[in-house]
Every structure is written in C-alpha cells, then in structure tokens.
N, C-alpha and C positions, 0 to 999 in steps of 0.2 A: 504494500500500500504506500502510495506517495504521500509525503508530508505536505502540510499547508505552506503556502508562500509566506515568507517572513515579512514582506512589505508589498504595498500596492505597486502596480505598474501604471505609469502615467503615459498615456499615448501621446506621440509627437508626430510632427511632420517635418523632419529635418533631413538634410542631405549629409552625406559623410563619405569618407574614404577609409578603406581598411588595407593595411599592408601586412602580408604574411612575413613574420620575422625570419623564418627559415630560408625562404626563397627571394625575399624582397619584392615579390609580385604585389602590385597595388591594384585595387579595384574599387569602383564606385559602389556605394551602398546607401540604403535608406534606413534611418533610425526610426524604427516603428514604436518603440517605447523605452523608457528609462525607469528603473525601479525607484521607489520613493527615497531609498537610502543612498542613491547615486553610486551603487556598487556594481550595477549590471545594466546592460542594454540589450535589446533585441534588434538585430539588424536583418535586412533583407537585401539580397544581391542577386543579380542574374548570373553570376559567375559560379560554376560548380566546384571550384577548387577549395572551398572552405571545408574544414573537417574538425571534428572534436579534438581537443587537446592541443590545438595549434595556437602558438603564441602570436599575438598580433599587435600592431600599432593602429590606433583608431583616431581619426580626426572627425569632430562633429561640428558642422557649420550652423551657427545660430544666426538667424536673420539680422542684418544690419550691424553685426559686430565685425570688427576689422580682422580678427584672427580666429581660427577654429579652436575649440577645446581639444586638447591633445592628451591622449592617455595610452597606456599599454594594458593589455589584458590577455585572457586565455579563452578560447572558444570552449564552452562547457557542454554545449549540445548543438546539434544541427539537424535539419530535416531536408529530405529530398523535395524536389519541386512538386511531385505528386502529393506527398503528405502535406506540404505547405499549402497547396491549393485547397485542400479540405478545410483549412483555417481561413480561407479568403486571401491568401498571400500568393502573389505571382512572383516566382523565383525561388531562391533557396533562403531559408530562415536559419538564424543561428543566435544563440545566447552568448554574450561576451561578459565574463566576470572581470571587472576592472582591478588590476593588480598594482598599477602605479599611475598616479595623477598628481599634478602640482596642487598646492593649496588654493591658488588662484583659480585654476580650472575646475577644481571640485566646487568652489564657491559659485562659479558661473553655472555649473549644472544644478546646484541646489537652488539658486535663484530661478532658473528655468522651471524646475519641478514645482517650486512654490507658486510661481505665477500661473503655471498650467493648472495646478489643483484649484487655485482661486477662480480661474476662468471657467473651469468645469464644475465648480461647486463641490469640489472634493471627489468627484467621480473620475473614471478613467476612460470615458468615451472619447472618440476622435475629434478632430477639428483641425483648424489651421493655426499653427503657432504664430503666423504673421498677424493674426487678428488681435493678439493681446500683448505682443512683445514691445517693450520700450527699451531700446538698447542703451539709452543714456543712464539708466539706473544700474546697469551691470558691467558695462565696458569701461574700465578705468581709463582707457585712452580716449574716450569720447569727449569732445569739447563741451564745456558747460554752456547751457542755453540761458 
C-alpha cells in the first residue's frame, strides 16, 4: 500500500529545461506542479531519455523574472507516454526530488507556491501563472517602481 503524500502539489504553468548530468543532454520540459514544501516537481517532456535514478540539473522559468530558478535533483519516478496519457499528460512525466538549490532560488519557489495557493484559494487546480504573478515582489534584480 502506498503512503499518503507529505505535502500538496501546486499546479503550475511554467517552462523549464532539464539537463541529464551523466550525458549533459539538455531538453525542454514543462513544470506541471511543485510540491508545497518546494522539495519536488513534476515535469513533462517529449523526450524519452528520462529515467528513474538519473541525476539532473533543472532550470525553471518564472514569468517576467530575469533568470531561471536553478537546482539539481534526482528523477525518482517516470512514466511512459502511454501511462502519462491516462493522466491527461502528453509526453513523458517524471518526478524530480530537489537535492541542491540556493537559498535565493528556494525562496523564489516558495514565493511562487504561496502566490499560487492564494490565487487558487488553497487548492491545486490548474490555471495560468501569468494571471497572478508580480515579478517585482520576488526578483531582487527588478527595478523599484
């Protein structure tokens, strides 16, 4: 029997890239959700080269911010295109456990998750992150208005 999730998953609408550390291959991905504690993300990619236990570098592009959130992690699960399609996902889905992230980038993810939760009323339904994002409140490099 599988255990319960430790934290909520907050759905997102973010672009990203993932680099396989072993081969240095880089592929585009879509960040489908981030868990509430900012220790894991679910990615979707059209590239079949992802596999469990692969160490990766991940870049998450937050709308209107100058630089992506960068972190390292490990793919802890993945599903085939057929299995992912049953969940409404086009492509290959994978869960990435974040193993290394700077304090600043972790804070940027925490702000994203907090805003997303507030926008959704605490739920995890989808939507467009561009509808609620104010980059001036999280990007330390943004000019003051």
